[in-house]
C-alpha positions in Angstrom: -32.8 20.0 -15.3 -30.7 17.2 -13.9 -27.2 17.3 -12.3 -24.7 14.5 -12.4 -21.7 14.6 -10.2 -18.6 12.6 -10.9 -15.1 12.6 -9.4 -12.8 13.5 -12.2 -13.1 16.2 -14.9 -11.9 13.8 -17.6 -14.7 11.3 -16.6 -17.3 14.1 -16.5 -16.2 15.2 -20.0 -16.7 11.7 -21.3 -20.1 11.2 -19.6 -21.4 14.6 -20.8 -21.1 13.4 -24.4 -23.6 10.6 -23.6 -26.2 12.7 -21.7 -26.7 15.7 -23.9 -29.3 18.4 -23.2 -31.2 18.6 -19.9 -28.1 17.6 -18.0 -25.4 19.5 -16.1 -22.3 17.3 -15.6 -19.8 18.4 -13.0 -16.7 17.0 -11.2 -16.2 17.2 -7.5 -12.5 16.3 -7.7 -12.6 13.4 -5.3 -13.1 13.7 -1.6 -15.0 16.9 -0.6 -15.3 16.3 3.1 -13.2 14.2 5.5 -11.9 13.9 9.0 -10.8 17.4 10.1 -7.1 18.2 9.3 -4.6 19.3 12.0 -5.3 22.7 13.3 -8.8 23.0 11.8 -12.0 23.5 13.8 -12.9 20.3 15.6 -9.6 18.6 15.0 -8.9 18.6 18.7 -12.0 16.6 19.4 -11.5 12.8 19.9 -12.1 11.0 16.7 -12.6 7.6 18.3 -15.0 8.1 21.3 -18.6 7.1 21.1 -21.2 4.8 22.8 -20.7 1.1 22.3 -23.5 0.6 19.8 -22.7 3.6 17.5 -19.9 4.9 15.5 -18.3 8.3 16.3 -19.7 11.3 14.5 -16.8 13.7 14.0 -17.1 17.1 12.5 -16.4 16.3 8.9 -14.4 19.1 7.4 -13.9 20.4 3.9 -10.9 19.1 2.0 -8.6 21.6 0.4 -10.3 23.7 -2.3 -13.5 21.7 -2.1 -15.8 24.1 -0.3 -15.7 26.8 -3.1 -16.0 24.2 -5.8 -19.1 22.6 -4.3 -20.7 25.9 -3.4 -20.2 27.1 -6.9 -21.7 23.9 -8.2 -24.8 24.3 -5.9 -25.2 27.9 -7.0 -25.1 26.9 -10.7 -27.5 24.0 -10.1 -30.1 26.3 -8.4 -29.7 28.9 -11.1 -30.4 26.2 -13.7 -33.5 24.9 -11.7 -32.0 21.5 -11.1 -34.5 19.3 -9.3 -32.7 15.9 -9.6 -29.1 15.2 -8.5 -27.4 12.0 -9.6 -24.3 11.2 -7.6 -22.0 9.1 -9.8 -18.7 8.9 -7.8 -16.5 5.8 -8.2 -18.1 2.4 -7.6 -16.1 1.4 -4.5 -15.9 2.1 -0.7 -14.3 5.5 -1.1 -16.6 6.5 -3.9 -19.6 5.6 -1.6 -18.2 7.7 1.2 -17.9 10.7 -1.2 -21.4 10.1 -2.4 -22.7 10.1 1.2 -21.1 13.4 2.0 -22.5 14.9 -1.3 -26.0 13.6 -0.5 -25.9 15.6 2.8 -24.5 18.7 1.1 -27.1 18.5 -1.6 -30.0 17.7 0.8 -31.9 20.8 -0.2 -32.6 19.5 -3.7 -35.9 17.6 -4.3 -34.4 14.3 -5.5 -31.0 12.7 -5.0 -30.0 9.4 -6.5 -26.9 7.2 -6.3 -25.7 5.8 -9.6 -22.6 3.6 -10.3 -21.0 2.2 -13.4 -18.0 0.0 -13.9 -17.3 1.3 -17.4 -18.0 4.7 -19.0 -20.0 3.8 -22.0 -23.3 5.3 -23.2 -25.1 2.0 -22.4 -23.6 1.7 -18.9 -24.3 5.3 -18.0 -28.0 5.0 -19.1 -28.4 1.7 -17.4 -27.0 3.2 -14.2 -29.5 6.1 -14.4 -32.4 3.6 -14.8 -31.1 1.5 -11.9 -30.5 4.4 -9.5 -30.4 3.5 -5.8 -30.0 4.9 -2.3 -26.6 5.4 -0.6 -25.2 2.1 0.6 -24.8 2.7 4.3 -22.9 -0.5 4.9 -20.3 0.6 2.4 -20.2 4.1 4.0 -19.7 2.6 7.5 -16.9 0.5 6.2 -15.2 3.6 4.8 -15.8 5.5 8.1 -14.2 2.7 10.2 -11.2 2.5 7.9 -10.7 6.3 8.4 -11.1 6.1 12.2 -8.6 3.2 12.3 -6.0 5.0 10.1 -6.4 8.3 12.0 -6.1 6.6 15.4 -3.0 4.5 14.5 -1.4 7.3 12.5 -1.9 9.9 15.2 -1.0 7.9 18.3 1.8 5.7 16.8 3.4 8.5 14.8 3.7 10.5 17.9 5.3 7.5 19.6 7.8 7.1 16.7 9.0 10.7 16.9 11.3 9.7 19.8 13.4 8.1 17.1 13.0 11.2 14.9 10.9 9.1 12.5 8.1 10.7 10.4 5.1 8.4 10.7 3.6 5.0 11.3 0.6 3.6 9.4 -1.8 0.7 9.7 -0.8 -0.7 6.3 2.4 1.1 5.4 4.3 -0.2 8.4 3.6 -3.9 7.8 4.5 -3.4 4.2 7.8 -1.8 5.2 8.3 -4.9 7.4 8.4 -7.2 4.3 11.0 -5.0 2.7 13.2 -4.8 5.8 12.9 -8.6 6.5 13.9 -9.4 2.9 17.0 -7.1 3.3 17.9 -9.0 6.5 17.8 -12.3 4.7 20.1 -10.8 2.0 22.5 -9.7 4.6 22.5 -13.1 6.3 23.0 -14.9 3.0 26.3 -16.9 2.7 27.1 -17.6 -1.0 27.7 -21.2 -2.0 30.0 -21.7 -5.0 29.1 -24.0 -7.9 30.1 -25.0 -11.4 27.8 -26.2 -14.2 28.3 -27.1 -17.8 25.7 -26.6 -20.6 25.7 -26.6 -24.4 23.4 -26.2 -27.2 22.7 -28.7 -30.0 20.0 -28.2 -32.7 18.2 -25.5 -30.6 18.1 -27.8 -27.5 19.9 -26.8 -24.3 21.7 -29.7 -22.7 23.2 -29.9 -19.2 25.5 -32.4 -17.6 24.0 -34.2 -14.6 27.0 -34.3 -12.2 25.5 -35.8 -9.0 22.4 -37.7 -7.9 20.7 -36.8 -4.7 22.2 -39.7 -2.7 25.7 -38.9 -4.0 28.0 -37.8 -1.1 29.2 -34.9 -3.3 25.6 -33.8 -4.3 25.2 -30.0 -4.5 22.4 -28.7 -2.2 21.4 -25.1 -1.6 20.7 -23.5 1.8 17.2 -25.0 1.9 18.5 -28.5 1.1 17.2 -28.4 -2.5 19.2 -30.7 -4.8 20.6 -29.3 -8.1 21.9 -32.3 -10.2 23.5 -30.0 -12.8 25.7 -28.3 -10.2 29.0 -29.4 -8.7 31.6 -28.2 -6.2 34.3 -30.0 -8.2 35.9 -27.5 -10.6 38.2 -30.2 -12.0 35.2 -32.4 -12.9 33.6 -29.5 -14.7 36.8 -28.6 -16.6 37.3 -32.2 -17.6 33.7 -32.4 -18.9 34.2 -29.3 -21.1 37.4 -30.8 -22.5 35.7 -34.1 -23.4 32.8 -32.3 -25.1 35.2 -30.2 -27.1 37.1 -33.2 -28.2 34.1 -35.4 -29.1 31.9 -32.8 -30.6 29.0 -35.2 -30.6 26.5 -36.8 -28.2 24.5 -40.0 -28.6 20.8 -40.3 -27.7 20.2 -42.9 -25.0 16.5 -42.3 -24.2 13.7 -40.1 -25.5 10.4 -39.6 -23.6 7.5 -38.1 -25.6 5.1 -35.6 -24.0 2.9 -32.6 -24.4 2.9 -29.3 -22.5 -0.2 -27.2 -22.2 0.1 -23.5 -21.2 -3.1 -22.0 -19.9 -4.0 -18.3 -20.4 -4.1 -16.1 -17.4 -7.3 -14.5 -16.1 -8.2 -10.9 -17.0 -6.3 -8.2 -15.1 -7.0 -7.3 -11.5 -5.3 -4.1 -10.2 -2.3 -6.0 -8.8 -1.8 -8.2 -11.8 -2.0 -5.2 -14.1 0.7 -3.4 -12.1 2.8 -6.6 -12.1 2.5 -7.2 -15.9 3.1 -3.5 -16.8 6.3 -3.7 -14.7 7.6 -6.9 -16.1 6.5 -6.4 -19.7 6.7 -2.6 -20.1 9.2 -1.7 -17.4 6.7 0.8 -15.9 6.5 1.9 -12.2 3.3 1.3 -10.4 2.7 5.0 -10.2 2.9 5.4 -14.0 0.8 2.3 -14.6 -1.9 3.5 -12.2 -1.9 7.0 -13.8 -2.2 5.7 -17.4 -4.8 3.2 -16.4 -6.8 6.0 -14.8 -6.7 8.0 -18.0 -8.0 4.9 -19.9 -10.9 4.5 -17.5 -11.8 8.2 -17.4 -11.8 8.3 -21.2 -14.1 5.3 -21.4 -11.6 2.8 -22.9 -11.4 0.3 -20.0 -13.5 -0.8 -17.1 -12.9 0.4 -13.5 -9.2 0.0 -12.6 -9.5 -0.7 -8.8 -10.7 -4.2 -8.6 -9.9 -7.6 -7.1 -12.2 -9.4 -9.4 -11.5 -11.5 -12.5 -15.1 -11.8 -13.5 -16.2 -10.3 -16.8 -19.4 -9.3 -18.5 -21.0 -12.0 -20.7 -21.6 -9.5 -23.6 -18.0 -8.5 -23.5 -16.9 -12.2 -23.6 -19.3 -12.9 -26.5 -17.9 -10.0 -28.4 -14.2 -11.0 -28.0 -15.0 -14.6 -28.7 -16.6 -13.7 -32.0 -13.6 -11.6 -32.9 -11.3 -14.6 -32.1 -13.5 -16.9 -34.1 -13.3 -14.6 -37.1 -9.6 -13.8 -36.9 -8.0 -17.1 -35.7 -10.6 -19.8 -36.1 -12.8 -22.0 -33.8 -9.9 -24.0 -32.4 -8.5 -20.8 -30.8 -11.5 -20.4 -28.5 -11.3 -21.6 -24.9 -13.7 -22.0 -22.1 -12.6 -18.8 -20.4 -10.3 -18.6 -17.4 -11.0 -17.1 -14.0 -9.0 -16.4 -10.9 -9.5 -17.8 -7.4 -11.8 -14.8 -6.5 -14.5 -16.0 -8.9 -14.4 -19.6 -7.7 -17.0 -21.0 -5.3 -16.3 -20.4 -1.6 -13.6 -17.8 -2.2 -13.2 -14.9 0.2 -11.3 -11.6 0.4 -13.1 -10.0 -2.5 -13.7 -6.4 -1.8 -16.4 -5.8 -4.3 -18.4 -7.2 -7.2 -16.6 -5.3 -9.9 -15.5 -6.8 -13.2 -11.9 -7.4 -14.0 -10.1 -4.7 -16.0 -11.0 -5.1 -19.6 -11.6 -3.0 -22.7 -15.1 -1.5 -22.8 -15.3 -2.2 -26.5 -13.4 -5.5 -26.9 -13.8 -5.4 -30.7 -11.1 -2.6 -30.7 -7.7 -4.2 -30.2 -5.7 -0.9 -30.4 -6.5 2.7 -29.8 -6.5 5.2 -32.6 -3.4 7.2 -33.4 -4.7 10.4 -31.8 -4.3 8.8 -28.3 -1.1 9.2 -26.3 1.5 6.5 -26.8 1.3 5.4 -23.2 -2.4 5.0 -23.4 -2.1 2.9 -26.6 0.6 0.7 -25.0 -1.3 -0.1 -21.8 -4.6 -0.6 -23.7 -2.9 -3.1 -26.0 -1.7 -5.1 -23.0 -5.1 -5.0 -21.3 -6.8 -6.1 -24.5 -4.4 -9.0 -25.0 -4.9 -10.2 -21.5 -8.7 -10.2 -21.8 -8.7 -11.7 -25.3 -6.2 -14.4 -24.2 -8.3 -15.3 -21.2 -11.1 -16.5 -23.6 -8.7 -18.5 -25.9 -7.5 -22.0 -25.9 -4.3 -23.3 -24.3 -1.1 -23.1 -26.2 0.3 -26.6 -26.9 3.9 -27.8 -27.2 5.3 -31.2 -28.1 8.1 -32.1 -25.7 10.9 -34.7 -25.8 12.9 -35.4 -22.7 16.3 -36.5 -23.9 19.1 -38.4 -22.1 22.4 -38.6 -24.0 26.0 -39.7 -23.5 29.4 -39.0 -24.9 32.6 -41.1 -25.0 34.8 -41.0 -21.9 32.3 -39.1 -19.7 30.5 -41.2 -17.1 27.9 -38.5 -16.4 24.4 -38.3 -17.8 23.6 -35.5 -20.3 20.0 -34.3 -20.2 17.9 -31.8 -22.2 14.4 -31.2 -23.4 13.3 -30.4 -26.9 10.1 -28.4 -27.2 8.2 -26.8 -30.1 4.9 -25.2 -30.3 2.2 -26.9 -32.2 -0.8 -24.7 -31.4 -0.4 -21.0 -30.4 -3.8 -20.7 -28.7 -3.8 -17.6 -26.5 -0.2 -16.8 -27.4 -1.4 -15.7 -30.8 -2.5 -12.3 -29.2 0.8 -12.1 -27.2 3.2 -12.3 -30.1 4.5 -8.8 -29.5 5.4 -9.8 -25.9 7.2 -13.1 -26.7 10.5 -13.8 -28.4 12.3 -16.8 -29.9 9.3 -19.1 -30.2 10.3 -22.5 -31.6 7.6 -24.0 -33.9 9.5 -26.8 -35.5 11.1 -30.0 -34.1 14.9 -30.4 -34.1 16.3 -31.4 -37.5 18.4 -34.1 -35.8 16.8 -37.5 -35.4 14.9 -38.0 -32.2 15.7 -41.7 -31.8 17.8 -43.9 -29.6 21.4 -44.2 -31.0 21.2 -41.1 -33.2 24.2 -38.8 -33.0 23.8 -35.0 -32.5 26.6 -32.6 -33.3 27.8 -30.0 -30.9 28.8 -26.8 -32.8 31.8 -26.0 -30.6 33.0 -22.4 -30.3 34.1 -20.0 -27.6 30.7 -20.1 -25.9 29.5 -23.6 -26.6 30.0 -25.7 -24.5 30.0 -23.3 -21.7 31.4 -23.6 -18.2 29.5 -21.5 -15.6 31.3 -20.8 -12.3 29.1 -18.8 -10.0 27.7 -18.6 -6.5 24.2 -18.6 -5.1 22.6 -15.2 -5.0 20.7 -13.8 -2.0 16.9 -13.5 -2.2 15.8 -10.8 -4.6 14.7 -7.5 -3.2 11.1 -6.5 -3.6 10.2 -4.4 -6.6 7.2 -2.1 -6.5 5.1 -4.6 -8.3 6.3 -7.6 -6.3 5.6 -5.8 -3.0 2.1 -5.2 -4.3 1.8 -9.0 -5.0 3.0 -9.6 -1.4 0.4 -7.2 0.0 -2.3 -8.9 -2.0 -1.1 -12.4 -0.9 -1.2 -11.7 2.8 -4.4 -9.6 2.6 -3.1 -6.3 3.8 -3.7 -4.3 0.6 -6.7 -3.3 -1.4 -6.8 -2.0 -5.0 -7.2 1.6 -3.7 -4.2 1.4 -1.4 -1.5 -0.4 -3.3 0.1 2.6 -5.0 -0.5 5.1 -2.2 1.2 2.8 0.3 4.4 2.6 -1.8 4.3 6.3 -2.5 4.1 7.0 1.3 7.1 4.7 2.0 9.1 6.6 -0.6 8.0 10.0 0.5 8.8 9.2 4.2 12.2 8.1 3.1 11.7 4.6 4.6 12.7 3.0 1.3 14.6 3.9 -1.8 14.0 2.7 -5.3 17.3 1.7 -6.8 17.0 0.5 -10.4 13.6 -1.0 -9.6 14.5 -2.6 -6.3 13.1 -1.3 -3.0 15.9 -0.9 -0.4 15.1 0.0 3.2 16.9 3.1 4.4 18.4 3.4 7.9 15.2 5.1 9.0 13.1 2.2 7.6 15.2 -0.3 9.4 15.0 1.7 12.6 11.3 1.8 12.3 10.8 -1.9 11.8 13.6 -3.2 14.1 13.5 -0.7 17.0 10.1 0.9 17.1 7.6 -1.7 15.9 8.7 -4.3 18.5 7.3 -2.1 21.2 3.9 -2.9 19.8 4.5 -6.7 19.6 3.0 -9.0 22.1 3.6 -12.8 22.3 5.4 -14.5 19.5 5.9 -11.1 17.7 2.2 -10.8 17.1 1.1 -7.2 17.4 -0.5 -4.1 15.9 1.8 -4.1 12.8 1.9 -7.8 12.3 0.6 -8.6 8.8 -1.9 -11.2 10.2 -3.5 -8.5 12.5 -3.6 -6.0 9.6 -5.2 -8.6 7.3 -7.8 -9.4 10.0 -8.7 -5.7 10.2 -9.0 -5.5 6.4 -11.2 -8.6 6.4 -13.3 -7.0 9.1 -13.9 -3.9 6.9 -15.2 -6.3 4.3 -17.6 -7.9 6.7 -19.0 -4.4 7.5 -19.4 -3.8 3.8 -21.3 -7.0 3.2 -23.4 -6.5 6.4 -22.2 -9.7 8.1 -20.9 -7.7 11.1 -21.9 -4.3 12.6 -19.6 -1.4 12.1 -19.7 -0.3 15.8 -18.7 -3.7 17.0 -15.7 -3.9 14.7 -14.7 -0.4 15.6 -15.0 -0.8 19.4 -13.2 -4.2 19.2 -10.4 -2.5 17.4 -10.2 0.3 20.0 -10.0 -2.3 22.8 -7.1 -4.1 21.0 -5.3 -0.9 20.0 -5.5 0.8 23.5 -4.1 -2.4 25.1 -1.2 -2.6 22.6 -0.5 1.2 22.6 -0.5 1.3 26.5 1.9 -1.7 26.6 4.1 0.0 24.1 4.3 3.2 26.2 5.0 1.2 29.3 7.8 -0.7 27.6 9.2 2.5 26.2 9.4 4.1 29.6 11.4 1.1 30.9 14.2 1.6 28.5 16.0 4.8 27.4 15.1 6.1 24.0 17.5 6.7 21.2 17.1 10.4 21.7 17.9 10.1 25.4 21.0 8.1 24.7 22.2 10.6 22.1 21.5 13.5 24.6 23.4 11.8 27.3 26.4 11.0 25.0 26.3 14.7 24.0 26.3 15.9 27.6 29.2 13.6 28.7 31.4 13.8 25.7 33.7 16.4 27.2 33.7 14.9 30.7 36.5 13.0 32.4 36.1 9.2 32.8 35.8 9.4 36.6 33.0 12.0 36.2 31.1 9.8 33.7 31.5 6.8 36.0 30.2 8.8 38.9 27.0 9.9 37.0 26.4 6.5 35.3 27.4 4.3 38.3 29.9 2.5 36.1 27.3 1.7 33.3 27.3 2.5 29.6 24.5 4.9 28.5 22.6 2.1 26.7 22.8 -0.1 29.8 20.7 2.3 31.9 17.0 1.6 32.6 14.5 4.2 31.6 14.2 5.6 35.2 18.0 5.6 35.6 18.3 7.5 32.3 15.8 10.2 33.3 17.4 10.6 36.8 20.9 10.9 35.3 19.8 13.4 32.7 18.0 15.5 35.3 21.1 15.5 37.5 23.5 16.5 34.7 21.2 19.2 33.3 20.6 20.6 36.8 24.3 21.5 37.0 23.9 24.0 34.1 25.1 25.0 30.7 23.3 25.0 27.3 21.9 21.6 26.6 19.4 20.2 24.1 15.7 20.4 24.8 14.2 17.5 26.7 12.2 14.8 25.1 9.2 16.0 27.1 9.7 19.5 25.6 10.1 18.2 22.1 6.9 16.1 22.4 5.0 19.0 23.7 6.1 21.2 20.8 5.2 18.5 18.3 1.7 18.1 20.0 1.0 21.8 20.0 2.3 22.2 16.4 -0.1 19.4 15.3 -3.0 21.1 17.0 -2.3 24.4 15.3 -1.5 22.9 11.9 2.1 24.3 11.9 5.1 22.8 10.3 7.9 22.1 12.7 10.4 24.0 10.5 8.3 27.1 10.7 7.8 26.8 14.5 11.6 26.7 15.0 11.9 30.0 13.2 10.2 31.7 16.1 13.6 31.5 17.9 15.7 31.6 14.8 16.6 27.9 14.9 16.6 25.7 11.7 15.8 22.3 13.3 13.8 21.1 16.3 16.8 19.1 17.4 18.8 22.3 17.8 16.5 23.8 20.4 18.0 24.3 23.9 16.4 23.0 27.1 15.7 24.4 30.6 13.4 27.2 31.7 15.3 29.9 29.8 16.1 27.8 26.7 14.7 28.3 23.2 12.4 25.3 23.6 10.6 27.0 26.5 10.1 30.2 24.5 8.6 28.2 21.6 6.3 26.4 24.0 5.1 29.6 25.5 4.3 31.0 22.1 2.5 27.9 20.9 0.4 27.6 24.1 -0.6 31.2 23.7 -1.8 30.6 20.1 -3.4 27.3 21.0 -5.8 29.1 23.4 -7.5 30.5 20.3 -8.3 27.0 19.0 -11.9 25.7 19.4 -12.6 24.4 22.9 -12.1 20.7 23.5 -15.0 18.2 23.7 -14.3 17.8 27.4 -14.4 21.6 28.0 -17.7 21.9 26.2 -19.2 19.1 28.2 -18.0 20.6 31.5 -19.4 24.0 30.6 -22.8 22.5 29.8 -22.7 20.6 33.1 -21.9 23.9 34.9 -24.9 25.6 33.4 -27.1 22.7 34.5 -25.6 22.6 38.0 -25.8 26.4 38.5 -29.4 26.3 37.2 -28.8 29.2 34.8 -29.1 29.5 31.1 -26.1 28.5 29.0 -26.0 32.0 27.5 -25.4 33.5 31.0 -22.4 31.2 31.5 -21.0 32.0 28.0 -21.4 35.8 28.7 -18.5 35.4 31.3 -16.3 35.2 28.2 -18.3 37.8 26.2 -19.6 35.2 23.7 -23.2 34.2 22.8 -22.8 30.8 21.1 -21.1 27.6 22.1 -19.7 27.4 18.6 -17.6 30.5 19.3 -16.0 29.0 22.4 -12.2 28.8 22.3 -9.9 27.0 24.7 -9.1 30.4 26.3 -12.8 31.2 26.7 -13.5 27.9 28.2 -10.6 28.2 30.7 -11.8 31.7 31.7 -15.4 30.5 32.3 -14.3 27.4 34.3 -11.8 29.4 36.4 -14.3 32.1 37.1 -17.0 29.7 38.2 -14.6 27.7 40.3 -13.3 30.8 42.1 -16.9 32.0 42.7 -17.8 28.6 44.2 -14.7 28.6 46.4 -15.6 32.0 47.9 -19.2 30.8 48.5 -17.9 27.8 50.4 -15.7 30.0 52.6 -18.7 32.2 53.6 
């Protein structure tokens, strides 16, 4: 009997149909083991310390609900006499990491094999089984380093940001937030420039009046100095032009320039272009598109959906080309278009996946028994793939210059009509108002064209320049891809995190930074910047780290080197941030001081602050001032040090802050009182007491082992001081008891 393990139940259901008898097909549900969560055994151990030439080996812990699921799977496999285990998790970095953990968990079985497939079809599944391989350790190391980086940045920097009452910082999420905030700042700085323009339609051709040439003293230029000849500041000129057009009702052709316009098809979808197209064409959010695409993949309808590649399988291309040939004819076939990832010398390709395409290209739409959303997205994916193998669409163009009596300005327009649909033949449901015939009016010099005048033709447009558009979900994904800080597996989750942390709001499709988001980017992040605003959360630094993960994956650089180089950079930037932070008062300290002095008289305030404003104090002055005021009594808020300690202990214990506050009947951490007898002290005492039951720290374990060696006694004798028999049982409290007992004993011995 053989066992195949996949990630999702839907995928397992599809694969089971292909394998039949002799196989057990099970789903693990994604990650089964990962870095230990807060409060779990081993979570207090340092995740990022190891020798220079090796990666850390943290105690990988079970993810929520995984332990029972996997143990039940093992029990069933043993009962069914399974002797071969095929691990078929997703074909990417994260999938390989899951496969690695499963290979260790299922080590007792005779044979374990790693299989991957980019599409869930019977042929692909069987081919994968026949080409089974070992775990790709380079891919696993890349996944490990990504985890270590994310945990280190998330843990240390999120703790740092809590002084501003902010939820979290992240290696990718924070630079992404930066793009959204910077775009908003550009919008706020924008100064509108008024303009007027005149346009009219004649015989399906849109004409504009060319008011000013570039060298004209009255030429209209935008903020960037770009010239727009059809815009003018002169409202009277625009009004007079409208009046003349309405009076004359005709224009005379002065010149006609013939030309052709070819529109090339786009490459097959990658993850980011699929998200973009579904947004612009279907109006879907990135979360919805990702979810529906996942269903299509798990059901075997499309290839793997997390990919940067535009490459496709030759058999699939041959199939779609034959369909095009039969339905549209030979002239609709093209050479096939690829993106920059598939061109020689390109970089920044995470994997060797195919593009997103139908697994059976001969099917251009799903059957009626599928959900509407599945059918809709499948149709778009099919059209994109089919179009990529088709010929260019071709249009005849005529660039026209015209005139009319009593108007000394040029009138310009372009007539265009499609002569060959090419790839647009499969996009007919997504295109509107396609013109396929030339104008009925004569396209020759001296010919007269009529203007059908009504309330909207000709038209005067009086408007002002608009600020830069805010990012949408799909356009921020494009930006992440452009600068190299995103990967197919992180696009959607990054946006979801920014929304969940309330750093951005989605307003009618536009991402708007909240006050918290602006505070994060404009007040917190600068502490991590070094020269020229280059720093930990700069997009170039993040992109370099992403690129380094790719080099681990393709074995061009060693994982330990990349990891230790990152630690060196991070520790420098993090230490600098802490030093800078101590030199200036925090927002919380300023709020606390303002709260303490709000009922004081002006002379008292001046005495405490030496004539300065709260925000003008240095970090040291702020701490001294707060200590002095607090020393004189009264209820006052908990200190920043107390708050940070409560947060740290809560993290270690895995408690939510709102639950911790309930210990003293307080609803929010900011409402705790300070001082020795305040509610913050009571909470700290309780948490310290409970934290003593957590597993001993790595340094405590090392020290106790050293004590046993130094005292030349068995480790079991040392452990017996705390009434335990195994180092695995050792808690912080036990360790403290052992260390204190031995130290007191040695102190007495020295006195004798």
